[in-house]
One Martini backbone bead per residue (centre of mass of N, CA, C, O) as a GRO file, in nm:
protein
  184
    1MET     BB    1  -4.590  21.408   0.723
    2HIS     BB    2  -4.392  21.657   0.710
    3ALA     BB    3  -4.436  21.985   0.780
    4ARG     BB    4  -4.251  22.109   0.563
    5THR     BB    5  -4.372  21.952   0.324
    6ARG     BB    6  -4.663  22.048   0.363
    7ASP     BB    7  -4.601  22.350   0.326
    8ARG     BB    8  -4.484  22.329   0.042
    9LEU     BB    9  -4.734  22.202  -0.093
   10GLY     BB   10  -4.923  22.436  -0.021
   11LEU     BB   11  -4.765  22.653  -0.172
   12GLU     BB   12  -4.776  22.526  -0.451
   13ASN     BB   13  -5.083  22.514  -0.475
   14ASP     BB   14  -5.134  22.819  -0.432
   15LEU     BB   15  -4.961  22.909  -0.671
   16ARG     BB   16  -5.120  22.779  -0.894
   17HIS     BB   17  -5.380  22.937  -0.836
   18ALA     BB   18  -5.261  23.223  -0.859
   19VAL     BB   19  -5.180  23.200  -1.156
   20ASN     BB   20  -5.461  23.125  -1.272
   21ASP     BB   21  -5.598  23.396  -1.111
   22HIS     BB   22  -5.414  23.644  -1.084
   23ASP     BB   23  -5.298  23.664  -0.759
   24PHE     BB   24  -5.155  23.953  -0.808
   25GLU     BB   25  -4.914  24.218  -0.789
   26VAL     BB   26  -4.815  24.531  -0.923
   27HIS     BB   27  -4.533  24.710  -0.864
   28TYR     BB   28  -4.393  25.054  -0.866
   29GLN     BB   29  -4.069  25.168  -0.932
   30PRO     BB   30  -3.904  25.439  -0.946
   31ILE     BB   31  -3.721  25.619  -1.202
   32VAL     BB   32  -3.456  25.846  -1.136
   33SER     BB   33  -3.306  26.133  -1.213
   34LEU     BB   34  -3.032  26.281  -1.079
   35ALA     BB   35  -3.013  26.546  -1.245
   36SER     BB   36  -3.346  26.626  -1.234
   37GLY     BB   37  -3.557  26.444  -1.048
   38MET     BB   38  -3.703  26.281  -1.255
   39CYS     BB   39  -3.938  26.071  -1.374
   40LEU     BB   40  -3.890  25.813  -1.624
   41GLY     BB   41  -3.995  25.549  -1.466
   42PHE     BB   42  -4.055  25.186  -1.424
   43GLU     BB   43  -4.052  24.913  -1.207
   44SER     BB   44  -4.167  24.595  -1.216
   45LEU     BB   45  -4.329  24.421  -0.931
   46VAL     BB   46  -4.396  24.124  -0.796
   47ARG     BB   47  -4.678  24.028  -0.582
   48TRP     BB   48  -4.763  23.815  -0.287
   49THR     BB   49  -5.063  23.711  -0.116
   50ARG     BB   50  -5.098  23.467   0.150
   51ASN     BB   51  -5.322  23.461   0.374
   52GLY     BB   52  -5.216  23.773   0.448
   53GLU     BB   53  -4.922  23.699   0.345
   54LYS     BB   54  -4.621  23.801   0.253
   55ILE     BB   55  -4.441  23.688  -0.028
   56SER     BB   56  -4.145  23.644  -0.138
   57PRO     BB   57  -3.990  23.638  -0.440
   58ALA     BB   58  -3.752  23.457  -0.332
   59VAL     BB   59  -3.966  23.225  -0.298
   60PHE     BB   60  -4.183  23.209  -0.548
   61VAL     BB   61  -4.011  23.219  -0.808
   62PRO     BB   62  -3.850  22.950  -0.788
   63ILE     BB   63  -4.107  22.778  -0.774
   64ALA     BB   64  -4.226  22.866  -1.044
   65GLU     BB   65  -3.992  22.751  -1.204
   66GLU     BB   66  -4.006  22.453  -1.111
   67LEU     BB   67  -4.329  22.431  -1.203
   68GLY     BB   68  -4.373  22.601  -1.479
   69LEU     BB   69  -4.504  22.916  -1.408
   70ILE     BB   70  -4.329  23.164  -1.509
   71GLU     BB   71  -4.448  23.226  -1.786
   72SER     BB   72  -4.731  23.307  -1.697
   73LEU     BB   73  -4.647  23.519  -1.493
   74GLY     BB   74  -4.468  23.693  -1.682
   75THR     BB   75  -4.689  23.760  -1.887
   76TRP     BB   76  -4.880  23.902  -1.693
   77VAL     BB   77  -4.684  24.124  -1.602
   78LEU     BB   78  -4.632  24.244  -1.878
   79GLN     BB   79  -4.927  24.317  -1.946
   80GLU     BB   80  -4.981  24.489  -1.693
   81ALA     BB   81  -4.752  24.695  -1.730
   82CYS     BB   82  -4.839  24.796  -2.010
   83ARG     BB   83  -5.123  24.887  -1.936
   84THR     BB   84  -5.046  25.088  -1.712
   85PHE     BB   85  -4.847  25.266  -1.871
   86ALA     BB   86  -5.046  25.354  -2.090
   87GLU     BB   87  -5.239  25.490  -1.895
   88TRP     BB   88  -5.039  25.699  -1.784
   89GLN     BB   89  -4.974  25.834  -2.055
   90ARG     BB   90  -5.268  25.932  -2.099
   91GLN     BB   91  -5.311  26.084  -1.820
   92PHE     BB   92  -4.977  26.190  -1.837
   93PRO     BB   93  -4.839  26.342  -2.102
   94ARG     BB   94  -4.631  26.554  -1.929
   95ALA     BB   95  -4.442  26.358  -1.740
   96GLY     BB   96  -4.205  26.195  -1.895
   97LEU     BB   97  -4.263  25.897  -1.955
   98ASP     BB   98  -4.048  25.646  -2.098
   99TYR     BB   99  -4.059  25.372  -1.902
  100ILE     BB  100  -4.077  25.010  -1.866
  101THR     BB  101  -3.990  24.746  -1.650
  102VAL     BB  102  -3.915  24.387  -1.699
  103ASN     BB  103  -3.878  24.087  -1.572
  104VAL     BB  104  -3.678  23.804  -1.689
  105SER     BB  105  -3.657  23.479  -1.737
  106SER     BB  106  -3.488  23.208  -1.851
  107ARG     BB  107  -3.743  23.061  -1.960
  108GLN     BB  108  -3.837  23.287  -2.142
  109LEU     BB  109  -3.569  23.310  -2.312
  110ALA     BB  110  -3.594  23.001  -2.419
  111LYS     BB  111  -3.829  23.117  -2.588
  112ARG     BB  112  -3.907  23.187  -2.917
  113SER     BB  113  -4.196  23.330  -2.838
  114PHE     BB  114  -4.132  23.583  -2.663
  115PRO     BB  115  -4.128  23.822  -2.864
  116ARG     BB  116  -4.435  23.796  -2.929
  117VAL     BB  117  -4.534  23.861  -2.646
  118VAL     BB  118  -4.418  24.146  -2.642
  119GLN     BB  119  -4.545  24.258  -2.900
  120GLN     BB  120  -4.839  24.222  -2.808
  121ALA     BB  121  -4.827  24.404  -2.556
  122VAL     BB  122  -4.748  24.659  -2.702
  123ARG     BB  123  -4.977  24.676  -2.916
  124ARG     BB  124  -5.232  24.640  -2.734
  125ASN     BB  125  -5.133  24.926  -2.571
  126GLY     BB  126  -4.994  25.148  -2.760
  127LEU     BB  127  -4.695  25.115  -2.770
  128ARG     BB  128  -4.367  25.157  -2.780
  129PRO     BB  129  -4.096  24.967  -2.779
  130ALA     BB  130  -3.918  25.187  -2.613
  131ASP     BB  131  -4.109  25.166  -2.349
  132VAL     BB  132  -3.958  24.887  -2.323
  133ARG     BB  133  -3.791  24.695  -2.063
  134VAL     BB  134  -3.577  24.431  -2.026
  135GLU     BB  135  -3.482  24.226  -1.749
  136ILE     BB  136  -3.176  24.063  -1.689
  137THR     BB  137  -2.975  23.812  -1.589
  138GLU     BB  138  -2.678  23.655  -1.609
  139THR     BB  139  -2.798  23.372  -1.552
  140ALA     BB  140  -2.990  23.375  -1.795
  141LEU     BB  141  -2.755  23.371  -2.001
  142LEU     BB  142  -2.607  23.106  -1.895
  143ASP     BB  143  -2.821  22.885  -1.939
  144SER     BB  144  -2.876  22.996  -2.267
  145PRO     BB  145  -2.694  23.183  -2.467
  146GLY     BB  146  -2.792  23.133  -2.758
  147GLU     BB  147  -3.096  23.169  -2.719
  148ALA     BB  148  -3.089  23.442  -2.575
  149ALA     BB  149  -2.952  23.604  -2.801
  150MET     BB  150  -3.176  23.569  -3.011
  151VAL     BB  151  -3.406  23.695  -2.847
  152LEU     BB  152  -3.268  23.969  -2.790
  153ARG     BB  153  -3.232  24.054  -3.085
  154GLU     BB  154  -3.532  24.055  -3.153
  155LEU     BB  155  -3.611  24.269  -2.948
  156ARG     BB  156  -3.420  24.492  -3.053
  157ASP     BB  157  -3.532  24.498  -3.345
  158PHE     BB  158  -3.815  24.599  -3.241
  159GLY     BB  159  -3.716  24.818  -2.979
  160VAL     BB  160  -3.638  24.683  -2.731
  161LYS     BB  161  -3.490  24.705  -2.432
  162VAL     BB  162  -3.183  24.580  -2.275
  163TYR     BB  163  -3.128  24.476  -1.943
  164LEU     BB  164  -2.874  24.432  -1.698
  165ASP     BB  165  -2.894  24.252  -1.403
  166ASP     BB  166  -2.661  24.182  -1.168
  167PHE     BB  167  -2.390  24.239  -1.270
  168GLY     BB  168  -2.118  24.044  -1.124
  169THR     BB  169  -2.253  23.808  -0.934
  170GLY     BB  170  -2.116  23.599  -1.106
  171TYR     BB  171  -1.915  23.499  -1.390
  172SER     BB  172  -1.891  23.765  -1.503
  173SER     BB  173  -1.751  24.034  -1.698
  174LEU     BB  174  -1.679  24.324  -1.855
  175SER     BB  175  -1.547  24.177  -2.106
  176HIS     BB  176  -1.841  24.046  -2.193
  177LEU     BB  177  -2.037  24.281  -2.265
  178HIS     BB  178  -1.978  24.322  -2.581
  179ASN     BB  179  -2.128  24.029  -2.648
  180LEU     BB  180  -2.394  24.151  -2.558
  181PRO     BB  181  -2.750  24.209  -2.623
  182VAL     BB  182  -2.723  24.511  -2.474
  183ASP     BB  183  -2.792  24.846  -2.345
  184ALA     BB  184  -2.746  24.835  -1.988
   0.00000   0.00000   0.00000
């Protein structure tokens, strides 16, 4: 077996175990208002360390998608981010923390059950739906636009905000923005 193939198979195997064991960390990047300088919220970012080496999300996320692991990983990140944010809101009630954002993959958006996953995470942690923002990429919308639009409308009807990340890096243009069920 070629060394590169063996390395890839080892990575895939380790990734499967990491997803099953929730062997990831969620890091939180502050979102700061330029006008006030105040922290408004946080973007949750998943990180993985394999055998002491940090593996870039640009490497492991596409593999997780290929292997059908991204839904489990994404659900865990969503639950962890909601739990942590709710804890911060309780610990620091005067901090003015408004929201937490969570990145969502196209595979998650393709599942009709995804809004229920979000609703459960919000309710389980005592958050308001407006405390949570899901971030999607335009490529996630392009993968299955009809399904994605239905899921996004259901999330917005519940009160979760929908943010479009990396807009304009693919095939869309600003003229298409008004047709999308997104808030920002």
